[in-house]
C-alpha positions as CSV (number, residue, x, y, z in Angstrom):
1,M,7.0,19.9,-8.7
2,E,8.8,19.2,-4.7
3,N,9.6,15.9,-3.9
4,R,8.4,15.4,-0.2
5,R,9.4,11.8,-0.4
6,L,11.8,11.2,2.8
7,N,13.5,7.6,0.9
8,S,14.4,7.1,-2.0
9,R,11.9,4.7,-4.2
10,R,12.7,1.4,-5.5
11,R,10.5,-0.2,-8.7
12,T,9.2,-3.5,-8.0
13,L,5.9,-5.6,-9.4
14,T,5.4,-8.2,-6.8
15,T,1.9,-9.5,-5.4
16,G,0.4,-8.3,-2.0
17,R,-2.8,-9.0,0.3
18,I,-4.5,-5.7,2.4
19,I,-5.9,-7.1,5.2
20,T,-8.3,-5.4,7.0
21,H,-9.7,-6.1,10.8
22,D,-13.1,-4.2,10.8
23,P,-14.6,-6.4,9.3
24,F,-12.0,-8.9,8.5
25,S,-11.5,-9.1,4.9
26,T,-8.2,-9.7,2.5
27,V,-8.0,-7.9,-0.8
28,G,-5.2,-8.6,-3.5
29,C,-3.2,-5.8,-5.0
30,L,-0.2,-4.9,-6.8
31,V,3.2,-3.8,-5.2
32,R,4.6,-0.9,-7.9
33,N,7.4,0.8,-5.4
34,T,8.6,0.3,-1.9
35,S,10.9,2.7,0.1
36,D,11.8,2.4,3.9
37,S,9.2,4.5,4.6
38,G,6.1,3.2,1.9
39,A,4.9,2.0,-1.0
40,R,2.5,2.6,-4.0
41,I,0.1,0.0,-4.4
42,E,-2.6,-1.0,-7.4
43,I,-5.8,-2.5,-6.6
44,E,-8.4,-3.6,-9.5
45,G,-11.7,-2.6,-9.1
46,A,-13.7,-0.6,-6.6
47,V,-12.5,-1.4,-3.1
48,V,-12.9,0.8,0.1
49,L,-10.5,0.8,2.1
50,P,-9.9,1.9,5.6
51,S,-7.7,4.7,6.4
52,R,-5.3,2.0,8.5
53,F,-4.6,-2.2,7.4
54,E,-1.8,-4.1,7.0
55,L,-0.2,-5.5,3.6
56,L,1.7,-8.7,3.2
57,F,4.1,-8.3,0.2
58,D,7.4,-10.1,0.3
59,G,6.6,-12.6,3.4
60,R,6.5,-9.6,5.8
61,R,3.4,-7.8,7.1
62,H,3.7,-3.8,7.6
63,D,1.2,-1.7,9.6
64,C,-0.1,0.9,6.9
65,Y,-1.6,4.3,7.0
66,V,-3.2,5.7,3.7
67,A,-1.2,9.0,2.5
68,W,-2.9,9.4,-0.6
69,K,-5.2,7.7,-3.4
70,L,-6.0,8.1,-7.1
71,F,-8.3,6.4,-9.0
72,H,-6.8,2.6,-8.6
73,H,-3.4,3.6,-7.3
74,V,-2.8,4.1,-3.3
75,G,0.4,5.3,-1.4
76,V,0.5,4.2,1.9
77,R,3.0,5.0,5.2
78,F,4.3,2.4,6.9
79,A,3.8,3.1,10.8
């Protein structure tokens, strides 16, 4: 299987917040791994995410695009 990642991943297990703006809402998540270009997050329950949102973790906000979804795991690319 070909690895299409641009940057190496760093394992992490930290809490985060997904922030949407239309309509405004926040959802808790777990950040499972990160790289300079994105992250893999885990969301509990049935949550419909927009294709673009802000991800807040480790005291920083990241503007994100959804790269892929698989059940409760979501891969995001930082804008």
